[in-house]
Structure formats: C-alpha cells, structure tokens
Backbone as CSV, one residue per row, in Angstrom:
resi,resn,N_x,N_y,N_z,CA_x,CA_y,CA_z,C_x,C_y,C_z
1,MET,38.879,27.720,-19.674,38.210,26.721,-20.068,37.013,26.101,-19.336
2,ASN,35.670,25.814,-19.766,34.708,25.488,-18.893,34.926,23.924,-18.765
3,LEU,35.115,23.612,-17.432,34.916,22.325,-16.874,34.285,21.179,-17.632
4,GLU,32.907,21.535,-17.644,31.959,20.525,-18.208,32.209,20.542,-19.636
5,HIS,32.668,21.455,-20.221,33.018,21.617,-21.624,34.115,20.382,-21.855
6,ILE,35.197,20.447,-21.115,36.136,19.458,-21.337,35.685,17.941,-20.834
7,PHE,35.093,17.801,-20.123,34.381,16.498,-19.543,33.778,15.766,-20.841
8,TYR,33.031,16.769,-21.527,32.337,16.228,-22.770,33.143,15.584,-23.923
9,TYR,34.324,16.068,-23.990,35.349,15.652,-25.075,36.232,14.712,-24.483
10,LEU,36.342,14.540,-23.261,37.137,13.283,-22.676,36.065,12.156,-22.666
11,VAL,34.849,12.258,-22.298,33.896,11.045,-22.392,33.582,10.740,-23.996
12,ALA,33.632,11.561,-24.856,33.920,11.371,-26.400,34.902,10.486,-27.000
13,ALA,36.090,11.005,-26.275,37.231,10.285,-26.377,37.324,8.995,-25.810
14,PHE,36.818,8.859,-24.918,36.820,7.432,-24.105,35.859,6.694,-25.139
15,VAL,35.018,6.966,-25.632,33.786,6.426,-26.239,34.602,6.096,-27.840
16,ILE,34.946,6.947,-28.164,35.645,6.641,-29.757,36.913,5.589,-29.529
17,CYS,37.625,5.765,-28.167,38.835,4.799,-28.258,38.327,3.462,-27.888
18,HIS,37.065,3.120,-27.713,36.515,1.639,-27.662,35.561,1.355,-28.681
19,ILE,35.180,1.963,-29.773,34.515,1.546,-30.852,35.573,1.212,-32.061
20,PRO,35.467,-0.062,-32.386,36.593,-0.596,-33.269,36.849,0.393,-34.590
21,ILE,35.790,0.324,-35.448,36.038,1.159,-36.596,36.165,2.693,-36.380
22,ILE,35.397,3.359,-35.291,35.752,4.827,-35.212,37.131,5.047,-34.809
23,ARG,37.666,4.029,-33.852,38.954,4.094,-33.226,40.048,4.226,-34.155
24,ARG,39.656,3.437,-35.288,40.803,3.196,-36.292,40.986,4.594,-37.143
25,LEU,40.066,5.427,-36.968,40.151,6.431,-37.821,40.825,7.708,-36.848
26,PHE,40.138,7.839,-35.694,40.464,8.985,-34.718,41.695,8.816,-34.106
27,CYS,41.848,7.469,-33.533,43.168,7.445,-32.486,44.589,7.259,-32.995
28,THR,44.303,7.434,-34.366,45.590,7.555,-35.241,46.456,8.863,-34.824
29,ILE,45.602,9.793,-34.471,46.497,11.016,-33.912,47.470,10.695,-32.764
30,ASN,47.167,9.779,-31.973,48.040,9.224,-30.615,49.099,8.327,-31.588
31,THR,48.688,7.561,-32.454,49.537,6.823,-33.177,50.956,7.677,-33.886
32,LEU,50.599,8.711,-34.320,51.245,9.665,-34.749,52.188,10.290,-33.970
33,VAL,51.883,10.753,-32.678,52.606,11.183,-31.657,53.454,10.252,-31.291
34,HIS,53.211,8.925,-31.039,53.819,7.978,-30.337,55.103,7.270,-31.569
35,GLU,54.762,7.301,-32.663,55.739,6.810,-33.736,56.836,8.203,-34.000
36,SER,56.141,9.553,-33.802,57.172,10.535,-34.115,58.196,10.703,-32.852
37,GLY,57.473,10.116,-31.582,58.797,10.126,-30.623,59.931,9.143,-30.479
38,HIS,59.545,7.956,-31.439,60.629,7.254,-31.816,61.569,7.830,-32.924
39,ALA,61.031,8.370,-33.726,61.711,8.880,-34.754,62.700,10.261,-34.342
40,ILE,61.913,11.137,-33.360,62.716,12.070,-32.917,63.796,11.803,-31.970
41,ALA,63.478,10.658,-31.088,64.685,10.048,-30.242,65.670,9.679,-31.196
42,ALA,65.520,9.028,-32.295,66.573,8.484,-32.857,67.387,9.495,-33.647
43,LEU,66.528,10.414,-33.907,67.271,11.781,-34.787,68.315,12.336,-33.435
44,MET,67.849,12.446,-32.372,68.483,13.066,-31.217,69.701,12.272,-30.923
45,THR,69.771,11.151,-31.214,70.683,10.147,-30.742,71.539,9.726,-31.782
46,SER,71.605,10.714,-32.806,72.636,10.603,-34.154,72.206,9.320,-34.995
47,GLY,70.822,8.964,-34.838,70.369,7.723,-35.527,69.800,8.463,-36.914
48,LYS,68.968,7.411,-37.698,68.386,7.815,-38.838,66.974,7.244,-38.860
49,VAL,66.051,8.241,-39.571,64.673,7.446,-39.570,64.364,7.270,-41.075
50,TYR,64.081,5.887,-41.025,63.902,5.350,-42.578,62.477,5.469,-42.994
51,SER,61.615,5.064,-42.244,59.970,5.398,-42.459,59.368,5.222,-41.139
52,VAL,58.009,5.832,-41.285,57.001,5.848,-40.282,55.814,5.133,-40.917
53,SER,55.054,4.188,-40.329,53.819,3.941,-41.065,52.669,4.000,-39.890
54,LEU,51.470,4.251,-40.307,50.446,4.175,-39.548,49.314,3.441,-40.136
55,TYR,48.794,2.445,-39.051,48.102,1.553,-39.823,46.634,1.591,-39.274
56,LEU,45.653,1.217,-40.272,44.349,1.197,-40.064,43.904,0.779,-38.675
57,ASN,44.200,-0.030,-38.214,44.216,-0.667,-36.565,44.780,0.157,-35.587
58,SER,45.132,1.663,-35.775,45.683,2.278,-34.897,46.647,2.226,-34.398
59,GLU,47.485,1.008,-34.924,48.840,0.545,-34.522,49.993,1.577,-35.489
60,GLY,51.457,1.412,-35.364,52.075,2.101,-36.158,53.613,1.385,-35.993
61,LEU,54.511,1.804,-36.827,55.845,1.317,-36.959,56.856,2.447,-37.278
62,ALA,57.879,2.627,-36.641,58.772,3.626,-36.967,60.288,2.797,-37.279
63,GLU,60.556,2.892,-38.567,61.906,2.207,-38.905,62.924,3.169,-38.865
64,VAL,63.910,2.556,-37.691,65.056,3.539,-37.473,66.270,3.012,-37.416
65,GLY,67.392,3.485,-37.779,68.692,3.255,-37.470,69.283,3.960,-36.243
66,THR,69.899,3.123,-35.463,70.555,3.531,-34.324,71.866,3.195,-34.269
67,ARG,72.851,4.152,-33.447,74.465,3.930,-33.472,74.918,3.294,-32.245
68,SER,73.915,2.800,-31.322,74.702,2.382,-29.971,73.448,1.641,-29.106
69,TRP,74.020,0.850,-28.297,72.890,0.372,-27.475,72.152,1.275,-26.609
70,LEU,72.675,2.362,-26.191,72.085,3.292,-25.358,70.987,3.869,-26.432
71,SER,71.414,4.347,-27.457,70.242,4.944,-28.445,69.194,4.084,-28.732
72,ARG,69.416,2.752,-28.870,68.503,1.807,-29.120,67.483,1.706,-27.747
73,VAL,67.887,1.876,-26.712,67.049,1.852,-25.554,66.310,3.161,-25.448
74,ILE,66.868,4.279,-25.725,66.208,5.511,-25.712,64.941,5.410,-26.852
75,VAL,65.394,5.122,-28.033,64.473,4.968,-29.117,62.898,4.137,-28.573
76,SER,63.430,3.049,-27.968,62.205,2.234,-27.816,61.561,2.659,-26.515
77,TYR,62.017,3.520,-25.710,61.408,3.962,-24.493,60.875,5.237,-24.704
78,ALA,60.991,5.935,-25.825,60.360,7.155,-26.168,58.790,7.267,-26.650
79,GLY,58.525,6.079,-27.297,57.003,6.219,-27.806,56.046,6.342,-26.807
80,TYR,55.821,5.668,-25.984,54.825,5.911,-24.779,55.005,6.945,-23.968
81,THR,56.414,7.274,-23.880,56.725,8.307,-23.045,56.514,9.760,-23.491
82,THR,56.548,9.856,-24.819,56.059,11.079,-25.809,54.556,11.160,-25.699
83,SER,53.882,10.095,-25.697,52.332,10.228,-25.813,51.977,10.719,-24.675
84,SER,52.353,10.265,-23.369,52.251,10.636,-22.169,52.473,12.143,-21.857
85,VAL,53.801,12.534,-22.193,54.218,14.092,-22.207,53.571,14.743,-23.164
86,VAL,53.132,14.419,-24.299,52.245,15.411,-25.069,50.774,15.370,-24.411
87,ALA,50.279,14.617,-24.093,48.828,14.435,-23.494,48.845,15.370,-22.361
88,PHE,49.827,15.572,-21.482,49.998,16.540,-20.419,50.386,18.155,-20.858
89,LEU,51.332,17.974,-21.882,51.104,19.506,-22.539,49.945,19.855,-23.146
90,CYS,49.191,19.177,-23.794,48.021,19.582,-24.640,47.127,20.252,-23.494
91,PHE,46.983,19.623,-22.312,46.115,20.119,-21.062,46.688,21.255,-20.290
92,TYR,47.744,21.285,-20.665,48.445,22.601,-20.033,48.271,23.926,-20.891
93,PHE,48.398,23.602,-22.029,48.125,24.669,-23.134,46.379,24.853,-23.298
94,ILE,45.799,23.926,-23.056,44.453,24.133,-22.947,43.803,25.311,-21.583
95,ASN,44.496,24.370,-20.553,44.428,25.616,-19.365,44.848,26.836,-19.431
96,SER,45.751,27.201,-20.070,46.252,28.485,-20.220,45.939,29.059,-21.329
97,ASN,44.877,28.365,-22.044,44.111,29.212,-23.395,44.971,29.535,-24.263
98,ASN,45.940,28.498,-24.670,47.120,28.599,-25.664,46.574,27.536,-26.529
99,LEU,45.315,27.267,-27.096,45.062,26.096,-28.056,45.890,26.369,-29.399
100,VAL,46.053,27.320,-29.760,46.960,27.401,-30.902,48.133,26.601,-31.092
101,PHE,48.865,26.557,-29.862,50.006,25.737,-29.813,49.842,24.207,-30.015
102,ILE,48.513,23.872,-29.785,48.369,22.273,-29.978,47.895,22.353,-31.288
103,PHE,47.171,23.156,-31.886,46.746,23.065,-33.311,48.078,23.177,-34.331
104,TYR,48.866,24.093,-34.196,50.058,24.110,-34.950,51.022,23.184,-34.581
105,GLY,51.203,22.818,-33.591,51.876,21.573,-33.206,51.518,20.265,-33.841
106,LEU,50.254,19.976,-33.770,50.086,18.599,-34.338,50.016,18.763,-35.945
107,LEU,49.770,20.109,-36.195,49.862,20.343,-37.956,51.151,20.050,-38.439
108,ALA,52.081,20.876,-37.851,53.479,20.510,-38.031,54.189,19.271,-38.188
109,LEU,53.731,18.447,-37.025,53.777,17.225,-36.816,53.344,16.254,-37.966
110,ALA,52.094,16.593,-38.183,51.506,15.688,-39.418,52.399,16.067,-40.859
111,ILE,52.604,17.346,-40.958,53.376,17.541,-42.374,54.734,17.166,-42.391
112,ILE,55.161,17.169,-41.224,56.775,16.536,-41.228,56.857,15.073,-41.417
113,ASN,55.800,14.584,-40.922,55.605,12.791,-41.180,55.540,12.495,-42.721
114,LEU,54.253,13.521,-43.357,54.042,13.218,-44.493,55.142,13.464,-45.540
115,VAL,55.820,14.518,-45.274,56.987,14.803,-46.277,58.238,13.923,-46.062
116,LEU,58.514,13.669,-44.820,59.783,12.888,-44.743,59.620,11.497,-44.284
117,TRP,58.648,11.062,-43.723,58.779,9.568,-43.226,57.754,8.560,-43.820
118,VAL,56.448,9.279,-43.840,55.280,8.017,-43.797,55.232,7.758,-45.215
119,ARG,55.246,6.439,-45.664,55.139,5.935,-46.995,54.053,4.886,-47.187
120,ASN,53.591,4.310,-46.140,52.484,3.490,-46.568,50.923,4.122,-46.870
121,PHE,50.011,3.370,-47.500,48.838,4.088,-48.197,48.115,4.927,-46.925
122,PHE,47.670,4.044,-46.308,46.668,4.371,-45.054,47.336,5.623,-44.288
123,GLY,48.702,5.707,-44.011,49.582,6.789,-43.313,49.165,8.065,-44.136
124,ILE,49.752,7.660,-45.363,49.426,9.047,-46.338,48.068,9.671,-46.585
125,LEU,47.303,8.482,-46.537,45.825,8.892,-46.761,45.214,9.664,-45.464
126,TRP,45.567,9.300,-44.296,45.175,9.668,-42.995,45.658,11.070,-42.864
127,LEU,47.037,11.295,-43.208,47.560,12.489,-42.991,47.434,13.637,-43.920
128,CYS,46.935,13.261,-45.029,46.463,14.122,-46.025,45.080,14.598,-45.548
129,VAL,44.043,13.835,-45.251,42.801,14.156,-44.718,43.016,15.220,-43.433
130,PHE,43.982,14.859,-42.527,44.050,15.530,-41.318,44.644,16.736,-41.688
131,ILE,45.575,16.924,-42.667,46.191,18.300,-42.803,45.071,19.190,-43.710
132,GLY,44.642,18.396,-44.545,43.457,19.110,-45.695,42.534,19.747,-44.441
133,PHE,41.836,18.785,-43.572,40.856,19.554,-42.978,41.410,20.518,-42.155
134,SER,42.508,20.554,-41.396,43.115,21.843,-40.778,43.188,22.843,-41.329
135,PHE,43.800,22.612,-42.611,43.961,24.058,-43.396,42.521,24.523,-43.966
136,TYR,41.889,23.877,-44.025,40.246,24.234,-44.382,39.728,25.216,-43.420
137,ILE,39.970,24.467,-42.113,39.201,25.014,-41.064,40.335,26.493,-40.719
138,GLU,41.546,26.668,-40.800,42.283,27.630,-40.698,42.087,28.698,-41.779
139,TYR,41.586,28.322,-42.959,41.518,29.271,-44.182,40.404,29.932,-44.009
140,HIS,39.427,29.271,-43.498,37.920,29.709,-43.364,37.451,30.334,-41.963
141,GLN,38.633,30.522,-41.134,38.374,30.663,-39.570,37.257,30.159,-38.783
142,LEU,37.073,28.946,-39.095,36.132,28.248,-38.455,36.464,28.016,-36.781
143,LEU,36.105,28.812,-36.168,36.811,28.790,-34.694,36.235,27.888,-33.743
144,ALA,35.083,27.786,-33.998,34.379,26.742,-33.099,34.608,25.159,-33.570
145,LEU,34.803,25.002,-34.941,35.523,23.886,-35.368,36.650,23.444,-35.022
146,LYS,37.667,24.804,-35.169,38.944,24.728,-34.682,39.207,24.211,-33.039
147,GLU,38.458,24.666,-32.350,38.524,24.331,-31.050,37.991,22.855,-30.556
148,ALA,36.938,22.617,-31.513,36.604,21.279,-31.220,37.539,20.292,-31.593
149,LEU,38.407,20.707,-32.710,39.283,19.684,-33.249,40.380,19.431,-32.238
150,ILE,41.016,20.677,-31.626,41.839,20.776,-30.478,41.551,19.724,-29.472
151,LEU,40.283,20.060,-28.864,40.178,19.634,-27.622,39.788,17.764,-27.748
152,LEU,39.235,17.644,-28.858,39.075,16.452,-29.111,40.426,15.528,-29.547
153,SER,41.100,16.018,-30.265,42.493,15.601,-30.450,43.174,15.294,-29.078
154,SER,43.227,16.395,-28.439,43.746,16.362,-27.084,43.489,15.304,-26.278
155,SER,42.098,15.103,-26.120,41.422,14.012,-25.174,41.750,12.673,-25.812
156,ILE,41.706,12.532,-26.934,42.011,11.001,-27.721,43.338,10.788,-27.125
157,ILE,44.413,11.621,-27.332,45.764,11.769,-27.142,45.668,11.000,-25.414
158,LEU,45.168,11.735,-24.610,45.163,11.391,-23.437,44.787,10.002,-23.055
159,ILE,43.317,9.754,-23.585,42.772,8.519,-23.423,43.464,7.347,-23.869
160,HIS,43.891,7.552,-25.292,44.561,6.611,-25.829,45.993,6.308,-25.359
161,SER,46.662,7.173,-24.796,47.902,6.994,-24.216,48.001,5.961,-23.064
162,VAL,46.791,6.103,-22.403,46.616,5.295,-21.286,46.106,3.854,-21.697
163,SER,45.217,3.946,-22.546,44.621,2.557,-22.936,45.613,1.709,-23.701
164,SER,46.435,2.226,-24.512,47.580,1.569,-25.119,48.672,1.236,-24.416
165,ALA,48.843,1.756,-23.256,49.902,1.593,-22.194,49.489,0.440,-21.458
166,PHE,48.223,0.414,-21.041,47.580,-0.552,-20.684,47.573,-2.019,-21.519
167,THR,47.134,-2.013,-22.675,47.323,-2.994,-23.603,48.837,-3.632,-23.503
168,ILE,49.830,-2.793,-23.383,51.102,-3.270,-23.674,51.300,-4.060,-22.238
169,PHE,50.898,-3.302,-21.273,50.997,-3.943,-19.592,50.673,-5.280,-19.985
170,TYR,49.604,-5.307,-20.449,48.703,-6.730,-20.430,49.339,-7.606,-21.464
171,LEU,49.928,-7.265,-22.562,50.594,-8.301,-23.168,52.099,-8.594,-22.544
172,SER,52.850,-7.793,-21.696,53.901,-7.837,-21.184,53.886,-8.991,-20.193
173,ILE,52.453,-9.349,-19.676,52.286,-10.301,-18.565,51.866,-11.627,-19.285
174,PHE,51.107,-11.416,-20.267,50.382,-12.809,-20.972,51.335,-13.204,-22.091
175,HIS,51.732,-12.143,-22.913,52.466,-12.285,-24.182,53.635,-11.613,-24.187
176,PRO,54.468,-12.053,-23.298,55.669,-11.026,-23.307,56.609,-10.867,-24.590
177,SER,56.385,-11.836,-25.546,57.246,-12.068,-26.620,56.422,-10.995,-27.911
178,ARG,55.221,-10.552,-27.693,54.539,-9.602,-28.490,53.997,-8.357,-27.751
179,ALA,54.897,-7.774,-26.758,54.482,-6.547,-25.978,55.381,-5.310,-26.697
180,GLY,55.598,-5.366,-27.979,56.191,-4.119,-28.664,57.262,-3.682,-27.963
181,ASP,57.304,-2.265,-27.675,58.267,-1.822,-27.081,58.837,-2.185,-26.059
182,ALA,58.074,-2.876,-24.982,58.582,-3.217,-23.677,59.392,-4.603,-24.230
183,THR,58.945,-5.480,-25.169,59.659,-6.873,-25.577,61.120,-6.135,-26.156
184,SER,61.245,-5.104,-26.766,62.430,-4.656,-27.500,63.173,-4.172,-26.238
185,LEU,62.680,-3.529,-25.398,63.581,-2.938,-24.094,64.189,-3.889,-23.431
186,ALA,63.273,-5.238,-23.270,63.641,-6.128,-22.386,64.966,-6.930,-23.034
187,SER,64.876,-7.168,-24.247,66.051,-7.662,-25.011,67.300,-6.911,-25.211
188,ASN,67.040,-5.391,-24.806,68.202,-4.635,-24.828,68.903,-4.375,-23.433
189,THR,67.987,-4.570,-22.525,68.504,-4.282,-20.913,68.492,-5.407,-20.146
190,PHE,67.742,-6.337,-20.471,67.681,-7.560,-19.640,66.795,-7.491,-18.347
191,ILE,66.144,-5.984,-18.448,65.099,-5.942,-17.364,63.886,-6.693,-17.944
192,PRO,63.018,-7.340,-17.180,61.872,-8.060,-17.478,60.898,-7.526,-18.484
193,THR,60.133,-7.914,-19.402,59.191,-7.176,-20.222,58.054,-6.620,-19.310
194,ILE,57.693,-7.415,-18.338,56.582,-7.065,-17.413,57.055,-5.861,-16.641
195,LEU,58.075,-5.553,-16.168,58.654,-4.217,-15.702,58.527,-3.241,-16.637
196,TRP,58.988,-3.314,-17.884,58.847,-2.122,-18.851,57.132,-1.800,-19.167
197,GLY,56.440,-2.891,-19.266,55.219,-2.658,-19.486,54.471,-1.730,-18.246
198,PHE,54.753,-2.425,-17.032,54.459,-1.673,-15.734,54.803,-0.302,-15.791
199,ILE,55.958,0.178,-16.123,56.367,1.428,-16.131,55.642,2.174,-17.224
200,PHE,55.383,1.960,-18.480,54.514,2.398,-19.698,53.303,2.837,-19.047
201,PHE,52.615,1.729,-18.179,51.183,2.071,-17.841,51.337,3.024,-16.579
202,VAL,52.210,2.827,-15.777,52.132,3.765,-14.608,52.489,5.241,-15.006
203,GLN,53.379,5.408,-15.855,53.655,6.835,-16.181,52.523,7.323,-17.040
204,SER,51.788,6.689,-17.957,50.449,7.183,-18.491,49.501,7.664,-17.546
205,LEU,49.224,6.886,-16.210,48.430,7.028,-15.145,48.921,8.299,-14.540
206,ILE,50.211,8.611,-14.161,50.974,9.717,-13.714,50.457,11.025,-14.449
207,SER,50.664,10.947,-16.014,50.178,12.200,-16.695,48.478,12.223,-16.747
208,LEU,47.760,11.217,-16.653,46.415,11.477,-16.301,46.197,11.994,-15.089
209,TYR,46.875,11.566,-14.162,46.365,12.148,-12.828,46.614,13.449,-12.605
210,TYR,47.997,13.994,-13.250,48.338,15.270,-13.065,47.577,16.296,-14.198
211,VAL,46.976,15.557,-14.863,45.985,16.608,-16.015,44.840,16.698,-15.265
212,PHE,44.125,15.813,-14.509,42.995,15.912,-13.738,43.435,16.745,-12.540
213,THR,44.396,16.682,-11.912,44.312,17.410,-10.596,44.915,18.655,-10.801
214,LEU,45.884,19.060,-11.958,46.029,20.538,-12.070,45.435,21.245,-13.098
215,PHE,44.632,20.494,-14.072,43.734,21.348,-14.841,42.408,21.134,-14.912
216,ILE,41.718,20.114,-14.496,40.386,19.909,-14.839,39.784,19.784,-13.229
217,LEU,39.996,19.170,-12.371,39.282,19.156,-11.048,39.419,20.322,-10.375
C-alpha cells in the first residue's frame, strides 16, 4: 500500500473527527466497535446484552447484565481497549494487503448489531445506511470505492480511538464523575478514575505508535 495514499486518509480522518456535523456521521464506526467490545466482553463472561445504542453525537451505550465483580470490570475495560486493538488490526491487514478482512469484519459487526442489539432510531438508521452502502459496493464490484471505504473507516477508528480516549482522560481529571468507563471502573475497583483515564489514553497512544512504526513509517 502506498505510504502517501494512507497519509491522505489519516489526514482526512483527523479533519473529519474535528468537524462536529461530519464527525457525528462518520465517527460512529468507532462507536460501533467500542460498544461491540462491551457487548462481546459481556457474552464472553457469561453475561447478557440487552441493547446497544449509537447516538448522533458519536457516543454510545451498551446495556449489559453481568454475573460477577470481575465480569463488570472486564466489560467496563473492554470498550476503549477494543477500539485500540481493532485500529491496530485494521492497519495490520492493510499492510498485508488483506483489506477484505476489514470490509467483511466491519460489515458482519454492523449486521450483528442491527439484528441483535441496536434498537434506537439513529443507530438503526446509521447501520442500515452503512450495511446498504457496503452491499451496494460489493454487488457492483466498485473496487476503488471499496478500498476507499476500508481505508477511511480504518483511519477513523484509529484517530477517534485516540481522541475519545483523550476525552475520557480529560474528564477523569476535571470531571471524574462523568468519565464514562473510567468512572465505572473506579467504582468497581477503588482505583482512581484518573488512573483508568490515563490507562485508556496511554494504550490508545501505544496502538497509534505501533501502527506508525510497523506499518506506515
């Protein structure tokens, strides 16, 4: 994959993630990954997934049931971690020219969420558009558009995984009671919210660092 080509998508993703109206539409792909991380973690720890909501402001909510203290901790930790891991895997597949794994992986994730979990209006609408657009591209074999969708989605997941983790870190410092997963983890572990926010942010930077050093630079 051409280095300059990827940089264009990373720059585009950075711009998209900082323009409010556009961000609300495009960055939902990372919200989908994040909330799916919570849902999958709940299922893997013998819990239940009641619903997943994707909101217009690019935030989300996974309502799950857990069986133990440990499962609550794992589920709360899984969201930002999943985004960072998926971001790394996307660029691993891009580097190895296996873009189809990203395309079908994200498409499968969207279909699973639409069928099983997402019930709010915007979430359903966004998933229908994403799935419909993906099927249209696949049916008509629009290879250039398919590649563009994969590269842009991967870049947005990477950039937004870092920016959203930074937001949580910031909130954990100045508004610890409103720091989402970091607040939840603090209440379950007695480890300060700021430390969880720091962990989320650092692991997103580690993912970013290895993406650049292994696959781009």
